[in-house]
C-alpha positions as CSV (number, residue, x, y, z in Angstrom):
1,M,18.5,-42.3,-10.3
2,R,16.5,-39.1,-10.7
3,R,18.4,-36.3,-12.2
4,K,18.3,-32.7,-10.9
5,G,15.4,-30.9,-12.6
6,D,13.3,-34.0,-13.1
7,T,10.8,-32.8,-10.5
8,A,10.3,-29.5,-12.3
9,F,9.9,-31.4,-15.6
10,E,7.3,-33.7,-14.0
11,V,5.3,-30.8,-12.7
12,R,5.3,-29.1,-16.1
13,S,4.2,-32.3,-17.8
14,A,1.4,-33.2,-15.3
15,Y,0.0,-29.7,-14.7
16,G,0.8,-27.7,-17.8
17,R,-2.0,-26.2,-19.8
18,S,-1.9,-24.4,-23.2
19,L,-4.2,-21.5,-23.9
20,E,-5.2,-20.1,-27.2
21,P,-5.5,-16.3,-27.7
22,G,-8.9,-15.2,-26.3
23,E,-9.4,-18.4,-24.3
24,T,-11.1,-18.0,-20.9
25,V,-9.3,-19.6,-18.0
26,F,-12.2,-18.9,-15.6
27,D,-15.1,-16.5,-15.2
28,E,-15.9,-14.1,-12.4
29,G,-18.1,-15.6,-9.8
30,E,-17.2,-19.2,-10.6
31,P,-16.0,-21.5,-7.8
32,G,-12.3,-22.3,-8.1
33,D,-9.8,-24.6,-6.6
34,H,-6.8,-24.0,-8.9
35,L,-4.0,-21.5,-8.9
36,Y,-2.3,-20.6,-12.2
37,V,1.4,-19.8,-12.8
38,I,2.2,-18.3,-16.2
39,Q,5.2,-19.9,-17.9
40,S,4.9,-17.9,-21.1
41,G,2.4,-15.6,-22.8
42,E,0.0,-13.1,-21.2
43,V,-3.2,-13.2,-19.2
44,E,-5.6,-10.3,-18.7
45,L,-7.8,-10.1,-15.6
46,T,-11.0,-8.1,-15.7
47,R,-13.9,-7.4,-13.3
48,E,-17.5,-6.6,-14.3
49,V,-18.6,-3.1,-13.3
50,S,-21.5,-1.0,-14.3
51,G,-21.0,-0.1,-17.9
52,G,-18.8,-3.1,-18.9
53,Q,-15.5,-4.8,-18.0
54,R,-12.7,-3.1,-16.0
55,V,-9.2,-4.3,-16.6
56,V,-7.6,-5.2,-13.3
57,A,-4.2,-6.5,-14.4
58,H,-2.1,-7.7,-17.3
59,L,0.1,-10.6,-16.1
60,G,3.1,-12.3,-17.8
61,A,5.7,-15.0,-17.4
62,G,6.4,-15.7,-13.7
63,D,3.2,-14.2,-12.4
64,F,0.4,-16.2,-10.8
65,F,-3.3,-15.6,-10.4
66,G,-6.4,-17.3,-8.9
67,E,-4.8,-17.7,-5.5
68,L,-7.7,-16.3,-3.4
69,S,-10.0,-19.1,-4.5
70,V,-7.4,-21.7,-3.6
71,V,-6.4,-20.2,-0.2
72,L,-9.7,-18.8,1.0
73,G,-12.2,-20.9,-0.9
74,Q,-13.9,-17.8,-2.4
75,P,-15.5,-17.6,-5.8
76,R,-13.4,-16.1,-8.5
77,T,-13.3,-12.3,-8.2
78,T,-12.1,-11.6,-11.8
79,R,-12.3,-13.1,-15.3
80,A,-9.1,-14.4,-16.7
81,V,-8.5,-14.5,-20.4
82,A,-5.3,-15.4,-22.4
83,V,-4.2,-12.4,-24.5
84,K,-2.0,-14.5,-26.8
85,Q,-0.7,-18.0,-27.0
86,T,0.0,-18.8,-23.3
87,R,1.3,-21.7,-21.2
88,V,0.3,-22.0,-17.5
89,L,0.7,-24.4,-14.7
90,E,-2.6,-25.4,-13.2
91,L,-2.1,-26.3,-9.5
92,D,-4.7,-27.4,-6.9
93,A,-4.3,-26.6,-3.2
94,E,-2.8,-30.0,-2.3
95,T,-0.2,-29.9,-5.1
96,L,0.7,-26.3,-4.3
97,E,1.1,-27.1,-0.6
98,A,3.3,-30.1,-1.5
99,M,5.5,-28.0,-3.8
100,C,5.9,-25.3,-1.1
101,M,6.9,-28.0,1.5
102,A,9.4,-29.5,-0.9
103,Q,10.7,-26.1,-2.1
104,P,10.2,-23.3,0.4
105,E,11.6,-20.8,-2.0
106,I,8.3,-21.1,-3.9
107,A,6.3,-20.1,-0.8
108,I,8.7,-17.2,-0.2
109,R,8.3,-15.9,-3.8
110,M,4.5,-16.1,-3.5
111,I,4.6,-14.2,-0.2
112,R,6.8,-11.5,-1.8
113,I,4.5,-11.1,-4.7
114,L,1.4,-10.9,-2.5
115,V,3.0,-8.3,-0.3
116,S,4.0,-6.2,-3.3
117,R,0.4,-6.3,-4.6
118,L,-0.8,-5.1,-1.2
119,I,1.8,-2.3,-1.2
120,E,0.7,-1.3,-4.7
121,A,-3.0,-1.3,-3.6
122,E,-2.2,0.9,-0.6
123,R,-0.2,3.2,-2.8
124,R,-3.2,3.6,-5.1
125,L,-5.5,4.2,-2.1
126,S,-3.2,6.9,-0.8
127,M,-3.4,8.7,-4.2
128,L,-7.2,8.7,-4.0
129,G,-9.0,11.2,-1.9
130,V,-11.6,9.7,0.4
131,D,-14.4,11.3,-1.6
132,D,-13.2,9.6,-4.7
133,L,-14.0,6.3,-3.0
134,L,-17.1,7.4,-1.2
135,R,-19.0,8.7,-4.2
136,P,-19.1,5.4,-6.3
137,V,-19.9,3.4,-3.1
138,V,-22.7,5.7,-2.1
139,R,-24.2,5.6,-5.6
140,A,-24.2,1.8,-5.5
141,I,-25.8,1.8,-2.0
142,V,-28.5,4.3,-3.0
143,R,-29.4,2.3,-6.0
144,G,-29.8,-0.9,-4.0
145,A,-31.5,0.5,-0.9
146,E,-35.0,-0.7,0.0
147,P,-37.3,0.4,2.8
148,S,-36.6,-1.6,6.0
149,Q,-39.5,-3.8,7.0
150,A,-38.5,-3.2,10.6
151,G,-39.2,0.5,10.1
152,G,-36.8,3.4,10.1
153,G,-34.3,3.9,7.3
154,F,-33.4,1.7,4.4
155,R,-31.8,-1.7,4.2
156,V,-29.2,-2.7,1.6
157,A,-29.0,-6.4,0.6
158,T,-25.4,-6.7,-0.6
159,N,-21.9,-7.8,0.4
160,L,-18.5,-6.3,0.0
161,R,-17.6,-8.1,-3.2
162,R,-20.9,-7.2,-5.0
163,L,-20.6,-3.6,-3.7
164,A,-17.1,-3.3,-5.0
165,E,-18.2,-4.6,-8.4
166,Q,-21.1,-2.2,-8.6
167,A,-18.9,0.7,-7.6
168,G,-16.1,-0.2,-10.0
169,L,-13.6,-0.4,-7.1
170,S,-11.3,-3.1,-5.7
171,M,-12.5,-4.9,-2.5
172,L,-9.9,-3.0,-0.5
173,E,-11.1,0.4,-1.8
174,A,-14.7,-0.5,-1.2
175,H,-13.8,-1.7,2.4
176,R,-12.1,1.6,3.1
177,A,-15.1,3.6,1.9
178,L,-17.5,1.5,3.9
179,H,-15.4,1.9,7.0
180,R,-15.5,5.7,6.6
181,L,-19.3,5.7,6.1
182,L,-19.7,3.6,9.2
183,E,-17.4,6.0,11.2
184,R,-19.6,8.9,10.1
185,E,-22.7,7.0,11.1
186,L,-24.1,7.4,7.6
187,L,-24.4,3.6,7.6
188,Q,-25.1,1.0,10.3
189,L,-24.3,-2.7,10.4
190,V,-27.4,-4.5,11.8
191,D,-27.5,-8.3,11.8
192,D,-24.9,-8.5,9.0
193,A,-26.9,-6.1,6.8
194,L,-26.2,-2.5,5.9
195,V,-28.9,0.0,7.1
196,V,-29.1,3.6,5.9
197,P,-30.7,5.6,8.7
198,D,-30.9,8.8,6.7
199,P,-30.8,8.4,2.9
200,E,-30.7,12.2,2.3
201,K,-27.7,12.6,4.5
202,L,-26.0,9.7,2.8
203,S,-26.8,11.1,-0.6
204,A,-25.1,14.4,0.4
205,C,-21.8,12.5,0.0
206,L,-22.4,12.7,-3.7
207,D,-21.8,16.4,-3.4
208,G,-18.7,15.9,-1.2
209,A,-20.6,16.9,2.0
210,D,-20.6,15.0,5.3
């Protein structure tokens, strides 16, 4: 007869992974199909920006990371490194789904954490002025703009993730800045590409002008 708590022990035994200080869990840009739950220790998440690495978060026991790659199938958006001796659970999508079905409280806890992260991101955005977001995005766009072969304006070969990295912002911050630039008609979206109709007018954002 299975004792209460056996399932948790089996999960820890089957999916547990020990990390040495400085060991990389995954690198930014890598494909990923596992989510990690920290049992003990500490993990640092960083994102590459112009000039080096930007620390995104320090996570400890009870926190999880890598969920976007598992849920959305996207490449890793950060680099994860163990700060000290760390123990994690390494769960693939199928195992995670099975655990959430068997223990709905796991899914509820994950939802609460994701919502709290979203609230924190919105709080940081509210503390930033719009120009604080526009300037780094405009700089990144100007650096990557090339004359459009179709004539008229400049074309920017990029995507939201790459633009956020180049600007040193989160994807949510970069999205908000792009939305404002599109509203001001300083950028246009043509065939899934960004087009700059008037580079001089766009560059004026670096001085805080419309």
